[in-house]
N, C-alpha and C positions, 0 to 999 in steps of 0.2 A: 505494499501499500504506499503511495507516494505521501510523503511528508507535508502535511499543509501549510507548513511554515516555510517550506523552501520558497524562494524568490528566483523566477528564472525569465521574468518579462517585467518592463516597467510598472513599478508599484509604488502607491503612496500608502503610507502606514498612518491611518487616522488616529491619532492620539489624542483623547478626550482631557487627558489629565485625570483619569480616574484610574484606580487599582486594576480594574478589567483590561482597558486598553495598554496599560504598562506591563501588565502581564503578558500580553499578546507580544509586544515589543521585544520583551526578554526572550520568549519562544522563538521570534523570528532570528535575533540575535546568536541564540544557541544553535539554531539550525543550520545557518549559514556562516557560522563562523565571523560574526559581525555583520555589519549592514552592507548589504551588496551595492555594487556600483548604480544597480538600475532601481534602486529604492531611496525615497525620501521621506522622512518622518516629519508630519505636519500638524501642529497643535494651532488651532483657530481659538483666539482670546474675543470673548463678547464684551469684555470689560465688568461683566457681573459675576466672574468666577470668584470663588473663594481664595485669598489670599494662601491659604494652605494648598490649594490645586496649583498655583503658579510655582509655590516652592517645590512642591512635588515633581513637576515637569523638570525644572532645574536642575532637581537633585538625580531625577533618572539619568539625565544626558551627561552629569557629570560622573556619578559613579559607574555608568555603562559606557562612558567614552563614546557616545552616540550622538552626531549632531541632530538637532532638533529644528525645526524652521519655524517660528513664531509668525503667525499672520492674524491681521485685524482688516475688517472690512473699512473702506475708506469712501466717502461721499465724492472724492474727485476721482476720475479714471486714472488708472485703470480699475479703480473700486477695490483695491486693497493695498496693503502696506505690509513690509517686513519689519517686525519689530524684536524685542528680546525681553529678559525677564525685567532688565532695570527700566525699560522704556513701554513695557505693557500698559495697556489702559487699566486703571482701576477703579473707575468713577462710572462706568457704564456709556463712556464716550461713543464708542462705536454703535451700540444697541440706540442710543437716543438720536443720534444722527440720522440712522436707518429709517426709524420712526417719523422723523421730521422729513425726510424724502417721501415716505409712503404717505404720510398724513393721516393715519389712523394706527391704532395699536393692533400686535398680533392677537390672536388668540387661540383656542384649540381647533377651530374649523379653517383658520387661516394663519398656518405657522411659517409665516415668511421668515421670522428670525433665524431658526435652524437653517433653512436652506441658503438664505444670504449671508448671514454671518459667518458660517462655517462652511457648507458643501460648495457653494459658488465661490466662496472666497479662496478656498484651496484649488478649484478648478482654473480660477484666473490665474493663481500664481503660477500652476504648473503649464498653462498655456502659455505664458510668458518667457518662460525658459526652453520654450520649443517641443512641449511634451503633445502629443495628438491623441494618443491610445494608452491606456493604463487600467489595473487593478486599482480598486480602492478597496483596502484591506480595514476591515471595522471589527472592533470589540464587541460582539455580541456572542453571549454563551450558548450552550446546548439547553440551558434551562430557561430561556425567553422564548417559549414556543409561538407566542403571538408576532414577536417581532420578525424571527426566523421565517414565518408563513409569510410575512409582509414582503420581504426582501427576495423570498424566493419566486414569489410571484411578479415580482419588477426588478431584477437584478442590475439594471442598468440605470445610471445616474444620468446619460445622455449616451448618444452613439459613440462607442470606442470606449466608454468607461463603465466598467464591471464591477459591482461589489462582491467581495469575496469575504467569507466568514471562517477563518481558520480554526478557531475556537470552537466552533459547531462540528465542523469535520472532524476535529480531534475530541469531541465528547466532552470537553472542558465545562464544567458547572462552577457555580459560586463558591462550592467547598473546595474545589483545587484551586481557586485565585486566593481563597482565603489562606490555605494551608502553605501556599507560596509565600505570602508577604509575613506570616506568623514566623517565618525561618530566615527574613532578610533582617540585614543590619539597619534599614530606613523603610520608612512607611509613609503613606498618605496620613498626615495629621489631622484626620476627620474620621469620627465614629463610624464604624461597621455594626450595623444591626442585623443579625442574620444574614450576613453576605450583602445588604445592601447600605450603601452611603446616601443617608437622606440629606446631606448637606451637599452634596455633590451638584455639579452642573450649577447654570446661574442660580444663585444665592436662594432667590426665592419664585423660582419659575412658575408661571401659572398652570403647568400642568401637574405639579406637585398636588397631592391631595390636600382639601382644605383643612382638615385637621392637623396635618404635617405641616401646612404654611403656619397656621396658629401657633403651633410649638415653636417653629423657628423664630417667629416675631417674638413670642415670649422670652425665648433665650436670648435673642439681641434685637430690640426694637428698632434701631438705628438703621437696620437693614430694610426696614419698609418705605424709608424716606424715599428713596429713588425712584420705586414702584409708585407711590403716590403722586410725587412730582409729575410722573409720565401719566398718570391717568387725569391729574388736573390741567395738564397741558392739553391732553386731547379733548378735554370739554371744552377748551376755549377755541378750538379750531374746527370741530366737525359741526355738521348742520343736520347730523341723524337724530332723529326723534328718539330712536332706542337706544340701548347700551352697547352694541355692536358697533367696534371702532373706537369707544371712549373708555372701555374696561378690559383689561385683560382677561377677565373671567365674566364675559357678560350676564349671564344667568345666575352668578355668586355674587359674594360679598366683594366689596371694592377692598384694595388694600388698607384704605383709611379706616372704614369699617373694621376690617381684621385687627389693624392697629389697636384701636379703641377698645375691642372686646377682649384682647389680650392681656389686659388688666383686670379682667373680671372673671368670676368663677363660672359665666354661663357658657353652655355649650352650644355653638352657631352653627355646627356641622353634624350631619348623619354620621353613623358609625360605619356605614357600608361605603363611603366616598373614598374611590382608590385614585392613586396617581396615575398619569397616564404616560406613556413612553413618548419621549421626544426625540429619539435618534439623536441625541448630543452625545451618548454614549455615559457608560458608568464611570 
């Protein structure tokens, strides 16, 4: 059986900054004796990542001696810029700029943030260096069946760009990832609960479950400020009479309401509300 981590054609390794995609990167380095010449590791920063995530990306690069290209969406053409650990945005600047270009906020039915800030940003960078066809290696595990099925049904980002899931092909689940990191000399400094990093990806991503968001806001109320400011901005520029476009969660509580309730003992969400997969990675 072919080792799914072997790279034999141009491949971008999409590093989300989480434990799963970092483990995938390590398996690639192990299988290939380092980073192959036809491979590039890309980390697309939204500006709303946890500081611990940024530190983890930098630590992986240093510990494993692997170059990681840091990218951010940019309002000016070519719609991306190369940054690094020190210059990476930390106050949501790329995300805010994209919202203002679109003139409305993303939501679960219009997730333009992931597509633009991560997928298209990496594509534009690769095209700028002359790539035309490549594999997009993404860190999805075998125990994420809904995400796997969605990608199996539509494996192409665009013509000539195919998504591959080596962790799925290798039968890797969250227990394997957890066991790996428990044996390492460094780790992502965000808590893992049953193999899930609830603090991961954008700090208060609107696709997280309501109870999860409320818990994160209670833990650090300052995180809600950017999200509230974005929703307040959207209210001033949209003519929509409904909540679509002016709230990240149109049918749910606003971030201002969640911040208000975070200091109370009231339960504003049902116990069965689940987080949604954003495909930003674990």
